N, C-alpha and C positions, 0 to 999 in steps of 0.2 A: 683295447687301447685306453679305454677310460680307467680301468683298474691300474694299468701301467703308469698312467699320468698321476693317479692318486698316490700310488706307492712311491714314485719318484719325488713327488712334492713333499710327502711325509719324511722321506729320508733326508732331503735337503734341509727341510725345516729343523729336523732333529740335530743334524750336524751344525747348523747355524746357531741353534740354541746352546749346544755344548761349547762351541767356540766363544759365544758371548759370555757364558758362565765362567769359562777359564780366563777370559780377558778381565772380567770383573774381579775375580779372585786374585789374579796376578797384579792388577792395579793396586789393590789394597796391600799386597805383600810384594815389596820390591825385590826381595831376594828370590822369591818363587818365580817372579816374572823373568828375571835375568837368567834363571836356570832353565826355564821352559820356553824361552823366546824363540829359539830356532825351530823347535817342534811346532809351535803355534803358527809360525810363519809358513812352514811347509804345508801343513794341513790347510791353511787358509788359501794358499796358492792353488792347491788341488781343487778345493771346492769352487774357487773362482773360475778355474778353467772349465770345470764341468758346467757351471752356470753359463759361461760364455758360449760353450758349444751348443747348449740347449737354446740359448737366445738366438744364436746364428741360424740354427735349423728352423726355428719358428719364424724368424724374419724372412727366410727364403720362401717358406710356405705362404706367408702373407703376400709376398711380392708376386708369386705365381697366381694366387687367387685374384689379386688386383689386376694382373695382366689379362686374365681370362674374362674379366668383367663380371664376376659372380656378385649376385645381389648381397649386400651387407659387407662387402670387403672394405669399402671406404669407411663405413661406420666402425668396423673392427680396428682398422689402422688408426682412425682418429681416437678411439677409446684407449688403444694401447699406447699411443703417443702421449695422451693426456696423463695416463697413470704413470708412464715412465718419467715424464717431466715433473709430475708431482712428487715422485720419490727421489729423482736425481738432483733436481735443482736445489731443494732445501739441503740435501746431503752435502753437495759440493759447497754450498754457501757456508754451512756449519763447519765443514772441514777447513775451508780457507780461513774463516775467522778464528777457529780453534787453533789452527797451526800458527797463525800470527800471534795469537794470545800466548800459546805455550812457548814459542821460540823467543818472543821478546819480553813477555811479562814475567816469566819465572826469574829472570835476572833482576828485574825491578823489585821482586819480593824481598830480595836480600840486600837491598840498599841500606846504607849506613843510617839513613834517617829512620827507617823502620825499626832497626835495632835500638837506636837511641830512644825512639818513642816508646817502645816496649819497656826499656829500662826505666824511663821517666815515669811510665804508668805504674810500674811495680813500686818505685820509690814513693810516688805520690800516694799510693794506697797504704804503704807502710806508715808514712808520716801522718796520714789522716787517722789511721787506727791508733797510733801513739798519742795523738792529740786527744782523741776520745778517751783513751785509757787514763791519761794524766788528769783530764777534767773530772772523770769519775772518781779518781783517787782524792782529788782536792775536795770534792763534794762529800766524800765519805769521811775525810778528816774533819771537816767542818761539822758534819752531822754527828760525829762521835761525841762532841761536847754535850749533846742533849742527853746522853746516857750517863754522864758523870753524876754520881750520887743517887742514881736510880737503882733500887734493889733488883735482884734477879727476878723476883716474883712479879714485879710490875713492869718488866722490860718489854713485854709483848705489845702493850699499848703504844709505847714510845716507838718501837720498831714499825708499827703500822703507820704512825705519823711520818716517820722518816721515809718509808716506802712511797707514800703519797707525795711527799715533798720532792723526792728525787726522781719520781716516775721511773722506777726500776721494777724488775720482775721478782727479785728475792732479796730479803734482808735477814741476816742471821747474826746472832750474838754468840761468840765462842769464848770458852774459858782458856786459861793459859795451858791447861793440860789437853786441850783439843776436844773438850766436851761441849755439846750444843746446849746453850742455856735457853735460847728462845729463837723463834724464826717466824717470818710472815712471807706470804707469797706461795709459789709453787713448791718450794722445798719442804714445807711443813707436811706435805702428803708423802714424802719419801721416808722409808723406814731407816735407811742408812745413808744419809747425805754425805757427800764428799767432804772430808775434813781438810783444813789447811795443813800444808806440810810444815815440819819443824823449821825448815830453812826459811819458809815464808814468814813464820812467826818471829824468827830472829831478825829478819830484814825489817819487819814492822817496828820492832822495839828500837831499832837504830834510826829508821827513816820516818817513823810516825805513820806513814801510809805508803802502800805499794799497790800496783795494778798490773794485771796480766790478761792477755787475749788468748782465749782457748777456742778450739774448733776449726782453725784455719789450716792446721797441719794434716787434716784428713785427705783422703784421696779425692782428686778433682771429679766432680759429677759428670756423667755422660749426658749426651743430648737427650732431652725429654725427661730427665730426673730432677728431683728437687735438690737444691744446693744444701750442704751440711749446715747444721745450726751452730752458730758461733756467738760467743758472748764475752763480755769483759767482767772480770772479777777484781774488785777493789777491796783491800783489807786495811783497816785503820785501827790504831791503838786507842782504847777508851781509858781516859785518865780517871783515877779513883780519888775522890776528895773526902777528907775527913775519915778515912778508914784506918790509916796507920801504915807503918812501914811493912808490916807483914801481909798487907792486903794483896790478894792475887789479881793480876791485871786481866782485863777482858779485851776481846777483839771484835770489831764490827766488820762484817763482810757484806758487801753490796754486789749484786749480780745484775747486769744490764745486757739484754739481748741485742745483738747487732742487727740492723735492718737487712732483710733478705736481699734486696737489690744490691746493697753495698757488698755483701758477702759474695753474691754471684759475680759481680763485676771484678772483685779482687781475685776470685778463683779463675775467672776467664782470662784475666791478664796474666796470671801465673802460668796457666796452661798454654796460652798462645806464645808466651816467651819461651817455654820449654820446647814446644813443637818447632818454633822458629829455629832454635839452636840446633835441633836434630836435623831439620830439612836443609839448613845451611851447609851441613857437612856433606850432603849427597845431592847437590843441585844438578850436577851433570847427569847422573843416573835417573833422576826424576824427570828431567826434560826428555831424555831418550825414551823413557817408559811411556810418557804421555803421547809423544808423537807417534811412536809405534802403535799404541792402542788406537789412536785416531785413524791411522792408515788402515789397519786391519778392519776396523769397524766400517770404514768407508767402502772397502772392497765388498764386504758382505752386503752392505746396504744398497750399493749401486746395482750389483748384479741381481740381488734379490728383488729390488724394485722393478727392474726391467722384466724379469721373469714373471713376477706377480702381475705386472701391467698387462703382459700378453695373455696370461691365463684369465685374469679377471675381466679383461676386455672381451675375450671370447665368451666367458660366462654371461656377461652383461649383454653382449651383442645378440646371442642366439634368441633369448626370449624377446628382446626388443625387435629383432627382425620378424619373429612370429607375430608380435603385436602390430608392427608396421604393415605386414601383409593383411592382417585383419582390418586395420583402419582403412587401407586402400579399398578393400571389398565393401566396407560399410559406406565409404564415401561414394562408391558407385551404386549404392542402393541395395546391395546384397546383405540381407539380415539373416542369412542362414546361420546355424550354429557354428561357432569358430573353435579352432584347435586350442588346447590349453597346454602350457608348459608344465610338465610334471616335476614340480619342485616345491619345497616348503618355505622358500624365502619370499621376500616381498615381490620380486619379479614374477615368480610363479603365481603369487596371489594377485598380482596386477593382471596377468593374462586371464586368470579365472574371473576376476572382476570384470574384465573387458568382455569375456564371453557371456557373463551374467547380464552385463549392460546391454549387449547386443540382443540377447533374448528378451530383456525387458523392453528394449526399443521396438522389437518386433511385436511384442504383446501390446505395447503402448500404441504403435501405429494401427494395429487391428482395432484396439479400443477407440482410438481417435476416429478412424474411418467409420466405425459403428456409431460413435457419438455424433460425428458430423452428419451422418445419414439421419439420425434421430433429430438433430437440430434443424436440418434442412426440412424434414417432414413437419416438425413443429412450426418452423417458420412459414412453410407453405400453408399449413392449417390456419395459423394465425392470420396470414395475409388473406386467405380465403374468407375467414370470418370478418376481417376488417372490410374487405371489398364488398361483402354482402350485408353489412350492417346498414340499417336504415338511418342510424344516427351518424352524425359527422364527427370525425376524430381528427384532431390536429395536435401535433407535438411541437411545442415552442421552447426556445431556450430562455435564459433569464432576461435577455434583452428584447424578447418578443419576436425573434426571428423564426420563421417557419422551418422546422426540421423535416417533418413528414406529415402526410395527410392521407385519408382514404377517399374513395370515390363518393362516399356519402356526403363528405364535407363539400366536395365540388358540386354535387347535385343540389344540396340545400342552399349554399351561398351563391350558386350559379357563377362561380369564379374558378378559372383553371388553376387550382392550387398546386397541382403536380408540377406545372411549369414555373411556379413561383417559389419553389423551395430554395432556401438560402437567403430570402429577402424578408425584411420585417413585415409583419402583418399590417402595421400602420401605413406602409407605403403602397399597399394594394388599393387600387381605385375603388372608392366607395366603402372601404373597410376601416377608415380612420376612426370614426366614433366607436365602432364595435371593438377595435383593438384597444382604444383608450379605456373603454369600460372594462374589458377583460384584464388589462394591466392593473387597473385600480382594484378590482376584485382580488387578484392574486396578491397585491401589496397588503391589503387589509387581512387576507387570509393568513399570510405568512407572519404578520405581526401578532395576530391573535392565536396562532397555532400553539405557541409556546405556553401560553397561559390557559387556554381552554382545551387543548388536545384535539383540535378539529382535524379531520382527515380529508375534507373536501368543502367546497363552497358551491352554491347554486344561485343563479340569478337569471331573470328573463330579460331579453333585449328585443328592441323593435328596429328592424332594418327597413328603411323606407325605400321606395323605388328610386328616388332621386339619388340615393347613396350608391347604388350599384348600376352601372351602365349595362350590365348583362341581364338585368331583371326588370320586369315591368310591374311586378306585384310587390306589395309590402309583405315582409316576412317577420313573423313573430317566433323568436327562438327562446328555448329554455336551455341554459348552458350550465355545465358542471365542470369544476376544475380541481385538480389535485397535483401534488408535487411528485416528480419522479426522481430516481437516483441520478446524481450528476447535475443537480440543479435544473434539470429540464422540467417542463410543465405540460401536463396533459389537459387538453380542452375537449370536452365531449358535449355536443349540442344536438337538439332535435327541433324540427320544424313543427310548431304547434299552431300554425296559422289556421288550418282547417278546424282544429279543436276550438280555437277562439271564435272562428266564424260560426261554428255550430252552436257554441254557447250564446253568441249574440243572436243567432236566429231563434234559438229557444227562448231567449229573453224577449225578443220582439214578438214572438208568437203569443207569449203570455200577455204582453201589453196589448196585442191586437185583440185577443179574446176578451179582455176586460173592457177595452174601448168599445168593441162591437156591442157588448152587453149594455154598457152605459148609454151609448148614443142611439141605438136602434129604437128603444122604447119611446122616446119623446118625438121622433120624426113624424110618425103618422098623425098624432094629435095636432102637431104644428101645421102639417099640410091641410088637414080637414078644417082646422080653424081658419086658415087663410082663405080657403075656397068658400066657407060659409060667410065670412065677412064680405067677400065680393058679391055673393048672391043676395045678401040682405041689404047692402048699401049701394049697389050699383044703380038701382032705379030711383034712389032718393038723391042722387048727386047730379050736379050739372055736368056739361060736356067736358070741361077741363078736369074736374075732379074725377070723373069716370075714367078718363085716360090715365091719370096718375094712379088710381086704385088698381086698374087692370095691370099696369106696369109693375106695381109693387107686389101684387099677388103672384104674377108670373115669376118675378124674381125669387120670391119665397119658395114657390113650388119647384123651380129649377134647382135651387140650392139644396132643397130637401131631397130631390132625386139624386143629385151629386153626392150628398151625404149617404144616401142609401147604397149607391154603388160602392162608395168607399168602405162602408160597413160590411157589405157583402165580400169585398176583397179581403178585408181584415179577417172575416169569418173563414173564408176559404184558406187563407194562409195559416190561420191558427188551428183549424180543424181539418187539415189535409189528411184524408184517410190513408192508411198504410197501403203501399203498392201491392197489387196482386200480380206477381210476376208469372208470366206464361210465355211459351215460345211465340215469337212475333216476327213477322216479316216487315222490316223497317221500310223497305221501298214501297210496299203496298199501303202502309199507313201514310207515308208522305203523299202518295198519289191521291189517296182519299181526301186528305186535308187540302191539297192544292185545288180541288174542284171548287172550293169556296173562293178562290182568288183568281178565277178565270173571267171575271167580268170585264167587258171591253171598256167600261167607264172607269176602271181603276187607274189612278194616276201613276202609281208605281207598280210595274209588273214583276212577277216572280218567275224566275227561270230555274227549272229543275235539271240537275246534272246527277243522275242516279247511275251508280256503277252496278252493272249486272253481276250476278253470282254472289251477292252478299249473303252470308249464312244467316240463319235465324238467330235472334237475340232473345234474352229474357227481359220482358218488360210489361208494364201495365198500359194497355192501349189508350184508355181515357186520359191518364195522366200525361203520357207522351204526346197525345193530341193537344192537350193544353200547353205543353212546352213548345210545340211547333207554332201554335197560334201566337203565343207571347213573343217568340223570337221574330216571327215574320212581321208582326205588327210593329215591334220596336224598330226592325230594319226598315220598313216602309216609312215610318215616321221620321227616322233619321235621314233617309235618302230624300224625302220630300222637303225636309227643313233645309237641306244643303242645295236644293235645286236653284239654279240661277234663273232670273226672270227671262222668259221667252225661250228657254231651252227645255227639251224633253228630259226628264230625270232618267238616270240609269236604272237598270233592273236590279232587283235583289236576287241573289244566287243561293239556291238551296241544293246542297251537294251531299251525296253519300259515298263513302269510300270503304274498301275492305283492305285492311293491313294484315297480310299473311304472316309477317315477321312477328307481330305482337299479338296475333289472333284476336283482333278487336275490330268492330264496325264503328265508323266515325260518321257523325252527322254535323255538317258545317253550314252556317248561315253567314253570308257576307253582304254588307251594305256598302253604299257609296256616300255615306254621310261625312260629318266632320270629325268622327271619332270621339273618344272619351278624353276629357281633361285628366291630367295626372292624378289630381286629388280624388276624382271620381273613379278612375280606373283601379285604384288601390282598394276601394270599398264598394265596388259595383254590385256585389252580391249581398250586401247588407240591406235590410229593410229600410225603406224611406230614403234611399239614396237614388236620385234621378236627375236627369238633365232636362226633362220636360217641364214646361211651366205649369201644366195641369196634371202631371203624372203623380201617382201615389208612391212610386218607388218600390212596389211589391212584385213587379213582373219578374225581374231577374232573381229576386229572393225566392219566389215560388219555383222558378226553374232550377235554382241551386238545390232547393230542398228536395224536389222530385229526382234530380240527378243523384243526390246522396241516397235516396231510397232505392234507386236502381243500381247502386254501386258504380256509377259512371263517373268518369273523370271529365271535368268541365274546365275549359280554358277560354279566357277573354283577352283580346289584345287589339291594338290598332294596326291597320294595314298601312305600312310605310313603304312608299315607292320613291326612290331617289331622294330620300330624306323628307318627303312630304306625306302627311297623313291623308289617305284617300278613302278612309272608311274604317269600320270595325269588323271584327270576326269573332263569332262565338262557335265553339266546337264542343261536342259531347262524344266521348268514346265509350262504347258499350261492350261488355263481355258477351261472347257468343254462347249459344245453347250447346252444351258439351255433347249431347247425343247427336245433334246435327253435325257437329264438328267431326265426330268419329265416323 
């Protein structure tokens, strides 16, 4: 079937081309057209009938496919209709316009005004050329006077002057016998220039000057060829002065080329006039020839357009339907390999490209799935790293708004940053000064980055307890900042409060060591000297003076004892030995220490709340004993100081706890005092910070130092009940002995 269609289409196209060729040749040859008109019409009718039959058969097939609802039938009908209209409508429009033009305009071609205009154009051209010729003849006659009396040998220079003066192409001087005496211009390169005829020489003798136009009688040029070269030749008699009656006359010939546009226009007018006269004789045959040619061409064009519309529509629809089916599958998520239209045209290439695209989409989807898995894994790893960083990480935008944060930032700042994302850091309670300082550091960093090439900034900040309602401790931070893509800002910070506290403790230890060394030496001589003075002078003084002496000596001795105790505490703090960590039962140690606090005369009692089953810890018994004593004494003093007159003071509670979740043993001491003021609470573990009037401020500092030696975490806070401070609480958390734990 395919080969039958191909052969039929080739035969129809061949017949159509032959008919078009015959019509074209007949149009150019009116006699041939009139002779073969009947044959051409008959062949055209046969071809049109065959085309009409084929078109009818294909239309019926399309209608049947459309009734059966076959996929692509509507598209095929639509394409066939579009191609048919594209070929039919312009053909009909051109035919109507051409028919009107031929039937009505041919008569107007032969209007009297056209003929008159052509005659006037011819006459105008002739008059213009005659005027040019006469003007050149007058100029030649006037110029011939310059050769009068000039010998033949010197005539060349004068001829050159005349050529420049008249702006002509050639100037020649002829003798009466027709011999060339001299010439300038293009003619001097000719071996045998054209001589003036005897008739022209006789006319010059009688008229003094004559002119003639040559070159316009040649055959009219065809379209696309150069027009013939035309020129004006003027011949003038040269008078001979002082030579005598027998002197031979000479003739001046001037040649001037006519402008090419003028020649072309003149030839065109002549040609048009001649063709007009020929066409005017056969206007009826011309009109019938054109109308017949248009009608035959219309038949072929219309039927050929409809047939080609159906064929081309089918050829376009089949690969498009294949492509549409593939698109439908891809839209449904099916990226399996697609069928390809086996053709070398663009539609075949389109189906191949679509198949390649589908394969690339399948590969790309696999690559995207793999990349997404890698990105998800990388994001999970990054999130795990951020979540487990001890440093705090906050991402801010240019306006200081929190974009994201890690748990380390929440832990260090003690602010729920995860719930505050999307809010400015400056609007977080207690973070105003910190946010302002960070913004100032970023502003200075960005302004200096261009000039100094910095990649980050670093600065320390002090967050006081009053700035954060979530924290009761002062926080010392060291923060680093850098710029991220998209104008975001990265803020990384660490809590160095313990480092600062350790540095302060180390500094105070050095101070204590030096003070102990400087103060201890003179204390014993002072005490001995005071006692010796009392012994020597007491018997020599009266009663009142003895009392004053005893009182003064006692004061000196008491103050020296106080100074000795202070020096001993300084020495103990400065020279605290390294902890000898061994497995230790904390409950047994507490019970041993509490035996010293069971006196019935004690104002403030100590109540033990020991949790059984606490595992062994690693600790130094002597140092931990000192820690318990210091904490209990501080708790008793605080509770005694807060006792109301006439009331029995509350007891101090000493508690041990086992936290299985964190695998740590906790020691807690609670009192019922007035608590710590805010300015003391922030620096309670620093040396010489105390609330007692006679305290040295080294008790909690020693406790903190021993806790650091044991790797224990120590916390100090006020106990607040219903918004009222009811005492303080100190807790130490110890790591358990691993062997016991296992």
